C-alpha positions as CSV (number, residue, x, y, z in Angstrom):
1,X,99.5,90.5,122.9
2,X,101.4,93.6,121.9
3,X,105.0,93.7,122.9
4,X,108.2,95.1,121.6
5,X,107.3,94.3,117.9
6,X,105.1,96.3,115.5
7,X,102.9,93.2,115.2
8,X,101.1,90.9,117.6
9,X,102.4,87.4,116.8
10,X,105.1,85.7,114.9
11,X,104.3,82.2,113.3
12,X,106.8,79.8,111.7
13,X,105.1,78.3,108.7
14,X,106.8,76.2,106.0
15,X,110.2,77.5,107.0
16,X,109.1,81.2,106.9
17,X,108.3,83.7,109.6
18,X,104.8,85.2,109.3
19,X,104.1,88.4,111.1
20,X,100.5,88.5,112.3
21,X,98.5,91.5,113.4
22,X,95.2,91.0,115.3
23,X,92.4,93.5,115.4
24,X,89.0,93.3,117.1
25,X,85.8,95.3,116.8
26,X,82.5,95.2,118.5
27,X,79.5,95.7,116.2
28,X,78.1,99.2,116.5
29,X,75.2,100.6,114.4
30,X,75.4,97.7,112.0
31,X,79.1,98.2,111.3
32,X,82.4,96.9,112.5
33,X,85.3,99.5,112.7
34,X,88.8,98.2,112.9
35,X,91.3,101.0,113.6
36,X,95.1,101.6,113.6
37,X,95.9,99.0,110.9
38,X,99.5,99.4,109.6
39,X,100.0,97.0,106.7
40,X,103.7,97.6,106.5
41,X,104.1,95.6,109.7
42,X,102.3,92.3,109.0
43,X,102.0,89.5,106.5
44,X,98.6,88.3,107.8
45,X,95.8,90.3,109.4
46,X,93.3,88.6,111.7
47,X,90.0,90.2,112.4
48,X,87.9,89.3,115.4
49,X,84.3,90.4,114.8
50,X,82.5,90.6,118.2
51,X,78.8,90.3,117.5
52,X,76.3,90.2,120.3
53,X,74.3,87.4,118.6
54,X,76.9,85.3,116.8
55,X,79.7,85.8,119.3
56,X,83.3,86.1,118.0
57,X,83.8,85.4,114.3
58,X,87.4,85.1,113.1
59,X,88.4,86.2,109.5
60,X,91.7,86.8,108.0
61,X,93.2,88.7,105.0
62,X,96.6,88.4,103.4
63,X,98.8,91.4,104.0
64,X,99.3,91.9,100.2
65,X,95.5,92.0,99.7
66,X,95.1,94.5,102.4
67,X,97.9,96.6,100.9
68,X,96.1,96.6,97.6
69,X,93.0,98.1,99.3
70,X,95.1,100.6,101.3
71,X,96.9,102.0,98.2
72,X,93.7,103.8,97.2
73,X,93.2,105.3,100.7
74,X,94.6,108.3,102.5
75,X,97.4,107.2,104.8
76,X,97.1,108.2,108.4
77,X,99.9,108.4,111.0
78,X,98.1,106.0,113.4
79,X,97.2,103.5,110.6
80,X,94.2,102.8,108.4
81,X,90.6,102.5,109.6
82,X,88.7,99.6,108.0
83,X,84.9,99.4,108.1
84,X,83.0,96.2,107.5
85,X,79.2,95.9,107.2
86,X,77.2,93.7,109.6
87,X,77.4,90.7,107.2
88,X,81.1,90.7,108.1
89,X,82.0,90.9,104.4
90,X,83.8,93.7,102.7
91,X,82.9,95.0,99.2
92,X,86.5,95.0,97.9
93,X,88.6,92.9,100.3
94,X,88.2,89.1,100.4
95,X,88.0,87.9,104.0
96,X,88.5,84.2,104.8
97,X,86.4,82.9,107.7
98,X,87.7,80.3,110.1
99,X,85.7,77.8,112.1
100,X,86.0,77.5,115.9
101,X,88.3,74.4,115.5
102,X,90.8,76.4,113.4
103,X,89.7,75.0,110.1
104,X,88.5,77.0,107.1
105,X,84.8,77.6,107.1
106,X,83.4,75.3,104.4
107,X,81.1,78.0,103.0
108,X,84.2,80.1,102.3
109,X,86.3,77.4,100.5
């Protein structure tokens, strides 16, 4: 999906362009590690959690919410690393889960 832009996709929503970055991680040692996240380049971040039992689980976070978390972290040239435990929830960043049909997961609403 990468191309000439610093983000993966561009969506047109309610008259605005939304820059979307997509990161995936395979569960390893009960943790998911997403790497190279550069919040200055996106408005919406999509996480694809690849779990050997549950399959692929999609969650998102607003760019501003991710920036709030990143402000307390050391900046890296290649972007931020973001670790999420095996429950696919983060202690300080609210992740929104999406169902396979593209609707919000009812447990998250």
